[in-house]
BALOBA-1460 file (C-alpha; in Angstrom, 3 decimals):
// residues 48
<rec num="1" residu="m" x="-86.486" y="43.642" z="-62.529"/>
<rec num="2" residu="k" x="-86.106" y="44.884" z="-59.016"/>
<rec num="3" residu="t" x="-83.268" y="43.885" z="-56.315"/>
<rec num="4" residu="s" x="-86.351" y="43.046" z="-54.214"/>
<rec num="5" residu="d" x="-86.925" y="40.487" z="-56.948"/>
<rec num="6" residu="f" x="-83.652" y="38.559" z="-55.364"/>
<rec num="7" residu="d" x="-84.435" y="38.543" z="-51.829"/>
<rec num="8" residu="y" x="-85.586" y="35.047" z="-50.197"/>
<rec num="9" residu="t" x="-84.471" y="32.880" z="-47.292"/>
<rec num="10" residu="l" x="-81.449" y="30.833" z="-47.400"/>
<rec num="11" residu="p" x="-80.900" y="28.346" z="-44.540"/>
<rec num="12" residu="e" x="-76.990" y="28.923" z="-43.334"/>
<rec num="13" residu="e" x="-76.659" y="25.086" z="-43.634"/>
<rec num="14" residu="f" x="-77.011" y="25.607" z="-47.550"/>
<rec num="15" residu="i" x="-74.024" y="28.589" z="-47.772"/>
<rec num="16" residu="a" x="-70.507" y="27.046" z="-48.466"/>
<rec num="17" residu="q" x="-68.388" y="27.576" z="-45.342"/>
<rec num="18" residu="v" x="-65.036" y="26.565" z="-47.286"/>
<rec num="19" residu="p" x="-63.966" y="26.485" z="-50.651"/>
<rec num="20" residu="l" x="-63.674" y="22.812" z="-52.352"/>
<rec num="21" residu="q" x="-60.200" y="21.859" z="-52.636"/>
<rec num="22" residu="d" x="-60.761" y="21.345" z="-56.293"/>
<rec num="23" residu="r" x="-62.682" y="24.392" z="-57.307"/>
<rec num="24" residu="a" x="-63.609" y="23.331" z="-60.889"/>
<rec num="25" residu="a" x="-65.967" y="20.512" z="-59.068"/>
<rec num="26" residu="s" x="-67.831" y="23.658" z="-57.561"/>
<rec num="27" residu="k" x="-71.420" y="22.825" z="-58.322"/>
<rec num="28" residu="l" x="-73.526" y="24.945" z="-61.061"/>
<rec num="29" residu="m" x="-77.022" y="25.479" z="-62.232"/>
<rec num="30" residu="v" x="-77.189" y="26.104" z="-65.681"/>
<rec num="31" residu="l" x="-80.118" y="27.666" z="-67.304"/>
<rec num="32" residu="d" x="-81.098" y="27.186" z="-70.918"/>
<rec num="33" residu="r" x="-82.478" y="30.459" z="-71.945"/>
<rec num="34" residu="r" x="-84.292" y="29.336" z="-75.116"/>
<rec num="35" residu="t" x="-86.186" y="26.537" z="-73.195"/>
<rec num="36" residu="g" x="-85.791" y="27.634" z="-69.466"/>
<rec num="37" residu="r" x="-84.782" y="24.021" z="-68.664"/>
<rec num="38" residu="i" x="-82.282" y="24.215" z="-65.867"/>
<rec num="39" residu="v" x="-79.506" y="21.567" z="-65.395"/>
<rec num="40" residu="h" x="-77.027" y="21.013" z="-62.175"/>
<rec num="41" residu="d" x="-73.583" y="20.660" z="-63.269"/>
<rec num="42" residu="r" x="-70.249" y="21.323" z="-62.252"/>
<rec num="43" residu="f" x="-67.920" y="24.181" z="-63.367"/>
<rec num="44" residu="r" x="-65.201" y="22.289" z="-64.890"/>
<rec num="45" residu="n" x="-68.114" y="21.029" z="-67.627"/>
<rec num="46" residu="i" x="-68.633" y="25.006" z="-68.617"/>
<rec num="47" residu="p" x="-66.713" y="24.635" z="-72.010"/>
<rec num="48" residu="s" x="-69.451" y="21.956" z="-72.978"/>
């Protein structure tokens, strides 16, 4: 794997400028390594 594999264009409006007041409400992308399935969730749900 090369670091260049992670080079991509990300529009500035997609980059958070200030943190959420409730940090646990932050969005999280979860990848199931066995199936390759991607789910969008919240940080507070990590234990489950």
